[in-house]
N, C-alpha and C positions, 0 to 999 in steps of 0.2 A: 585174604586179609593182608598178605605180605605187601601188597601195593600200597595199602594205607599206612603201614609202618614206614615204608620208603618215603611216602609223601610227607608224613609228619616230621620225619628226621630232616629231610632236605628243606622243607618249607620253613621250619623253625630256624635252621642254621642260616639260610639265606636271609631271612628277615632280620635276624640278630646281627649279621654282618652289615646290613644296610643301616640298622638302628645304631650300632656302635660308630660307624663311619660318618653317618649323615644326620639321622633323626635326633639322636641324643644331644646334638649341638644346636638344635633349633630353639626358638624362643619358648615353645610350649614345654619342652622337657629340660631346658637349661636351668641349672641351679641358680638361685638368687643369693644375695648376701646372707651369710650365716646369722642365725639368731641363737639364743641360749638353747641348748639341747638337754633333754631329760636323760640322755645316755650317761652312764657312769663315767667319770673322768678316767678310771683305770682301763675301761674298754676303749675309750677314745685314744688313749695312749698306745694301746696294743695295735690298733688299726689306723693310726694317723697317716700311714703311707697309702691308705686306700681312699682318702678323702675325695680324690678326683675321679674315682671309678664310677661310671654311669650305673644307674639302677633302673628298675622297672622292666628288666629283661623278661619278666613273666608275661608281659603283653604278648610275646611270641607264642607262649604255651596256650594262652586263651584264644588267640586268633587261629592257631592250628586246630584246636578242639572244635571251634564253631565252624570253620571251613570244612573240615573233614566230616563233621556230623551232618552238615547240609548235603554234601555230596553223597554220603552213605544213605541218608534218609531218602533222597531222590531215587537212588538205585534200588532200594528195597520197597519203596512205595509207602513208607510210613515214617513219621518223625520220631526220633529218639529224644523225647522231651527231657529226660533226666540229665542228659549231657548239656542241654541248654540251661537247665536250672543250676548246674555246677558253675556256670559263668558268674553267678551271684557272688561266689567267693572271690573271683577275680575282680569284679567291680568294687567290692569292699576293699580289697587289697590295693587297688589302683587309687582309690580315694586317699587311703593312708599314705601311700608312696608319693602321691602328687603334693599333698600337704607338706611332706618332708622336703621334697625337691624345691618347692616354692618358699619354704621356710616360714610359712604362716605360723606354724607351731610344730612341735616335734611329733607330727602324725596324730592319729586319733588316740584318745586316752584308752587305757586298758579296759575301763568300764564300757566305753563306747564300742570297743572291739568285741568284747564278750557279749554285749547286748545284740550287736549285729549278727554274730555267729549263731546265737540262740535263735534269732528270727529266721535266718536262713535254714538252720537245722529243722525248725518246726515246719517250714514250707516244704522242704524236701521229704521229711518223714510223712507228712500228711499226703503228699502226692504218691509216695510209694505204697502206702496203705490203701488209699482210695482206688488207685489204679490196679491193685492186686499184684503188684510186683514183689511183694513180700508179705509174710504173715506173722502172727504173734508167737510162732514156735521158734525157740532159740536153740540152736545146736550147741552142745558143750564139748570143748576140746578133750581129746584123749579117751573119753569114755564112750564115744560113739552113741550118744543119746541126745534127746532134745526135750525141752520142757515147754509147756504152754503157759503163757503169763497173761495177765490182764492187759487189754489193749492200751489203757492209759499208762500203765507202768512200762509197757513195751515202748510206747511213743517217747516217754521221758528218757528211757535208757538210750534209745537211738539218737535223740537230740544230744544227750550227754556225750556219747561216743563220737558223734560228728564234730562237736565243739572241741573235744579232747584231741582228736586226730588232727584237725586243722590247726589248732593252737600249738600242738606239740611240734609239728613240722615247721611251723613259723618260727618258734623259739630256737629250733635246731639249726636254722639257716643263719649261722654266724661265722662259719669257716668256709673257705673256698671249696666248693664241690661237695660239701657234707650232706646237706639236705637232698640235693639232686642225686647223689650217689646212693643214698639210702632208699629214696623213692624209686629209683630205677630198678633196684633189686626187688622191692615189694611189688611193683607192677608186673614183673616177670612171674612172681608167685601167683598173683591174681589172674594173669593170663592163662597160666597152666591149669589152674583150678577151673576157670570158666570154660576152657576147652574141654576138660574132662566131664564137666557137668552139662555141656552143650548149651551154655548160655551165650548166644552170639552177641547180644547187646553189650554185656560186660566184657566179653573177649575183645570186641571192637574198641571199647573205651580204653581197656588196658593197653592195647597195641598202640593206639594213638598217643596216649600219655607216655608210654615207654619211648616212642620215637621223639616226642617233644622234649622229654627229660634228657635223652642222649644228645639231641641237637643243642640244647641249652648248656649241657655239661661241657661241651667242647669249648665254650667261651667262659664258663664259670669255674673250670678246674684251675688249680693253682698255677701261676698267679692269675687271678680272675680278671678278665677284661670287662666283665659286666656282672652286676648282681641281679638276681631275678626279683628281689624285693618281695613285699607282701602280696603283690599282684600274682606272683607265681606260687609262693609257699602256701598261702591259704588255699589256693585252688588244688594243689597237689595233696595236701592233707585231707581236704574235703572229699576229693575224688576217691582216695583210698578207702575212706570210711563208707561212702555211698556204694561203691562197688562191692565191698564185703557184705554190706547189708543186703544188697540185691541178691547175693549168692547165699543168703540166709546163714552166714557165718560171722555175725558182727563181733563176737567176742574175740575173734582172731586178730582184731585190731590191736589188742593188748600184746599179742605175741609178736606180730611182724613189725610193730612200731615200738618195741620195748626200749630201744635206744632213745627215741624221741620222747617217750613218756618219762623215762628216767631224767631226761634233760629238764622237763617241766617240773618234775618232783624236786630236782635239785634247787630250782628257783623257790619253790614253796618252802622247802627246808631252810634255805638261807633267810628268807623273809621272816619266817616264824622264829628262828633263832635270834635274829637281830632285834625283833620286836620284844621278845619276852626275856631274852638272856643277854642282849647286847653283845653277842659274840658271833663271829663268822665261822660257819662250818667249812665253807669253801673260800678260797682267795677271791674268786669272782664267780658268780652264777650267771647263766647256766654252766653246766659242768665242762663243756668244751673250752670255755674261757679259763676255767680253773687249770685245765691241762696246759693251755697256752702260757699261763702265768708261771707254771712249773717247768717251762722250757720245752714242751712238746712242740714240734713243728706242725704246721697246718696239714701237710700231706700225711704225716703219721697219724694224726687224729682222724682224718677222713678215712684212711685205710683201715684203721682199727675198728672204727664204728661200723664201716661197711661189712667187714668180716663178721662182726657180731650179728649184724642184721641178716647176713646170708645164712649163718648158722640158725638164727631164730626162724627164718623162713623154711628151712629144711625141717626143723622140729614141728613147725606149724603144719607143714604138708603131711608129715607122718601122723600127726594127731587127727587128721581128717579121716584116715582109713579108706581112701578111695583108690 
């Protein structure tokens, strides 16, 4: 498997180097004149120095995944379909990013994004159940027990977790290197668990995504030379959820992505407070922007959140009892 990690790392890095130097300046990816944005003025003010930074770097992650999956599928004599289904997240993210780049409008609406993620979640959950890659038994953290639930309830829960994971990583991707740093740590956790459970398909997926994350992080670390955009963040969050579902430990999503889930909760709290009390709980939501507004440097935010994620992954691993 080490050769696939090396391939994904270098393929991603080389593609992004070309993308930054050449492709992002082509007519297809080049930004058109600005139109009114739905982004809050306070966030625009925080990141006004990043206006010229190219986006859609997540294309490299998607290309790495599909290329490595095809090569691996040929080598083992069967297609890893679930990895190809994951590309649906990338396609949806690409549509959102492309609309933003061309300034047709400020990307897809939140309702459109939620609807799209639900549809993708349903497709993937149905495939996993029908193909027998997962069952309706859910392992519970810490107590080393599992419960059997109704298949419709199970399917609904899996769709919810897929949407939650993908959306939470997407919202967290607002500071240089933050989402990629967190996901890099989580994919290491997934790879270790997959190796111990002897799930080669998930192990392969985790290795490929880890290499792609690190290859992208090289260009996305502070100061970022490129943003991965929704094209990458939706895919990363979706992949984490699907891999953990395949390992039959879906509830571990809440543990390993606790930082990202807190980010999405901070947005919900802010919206609720503004609507019903006309007061702000945070200076800006999500929470990483609140920290920026309080004077935290981007590097400090990324480092702190990654340390928390690392600790959460250790706790998550200990809760498995393997």
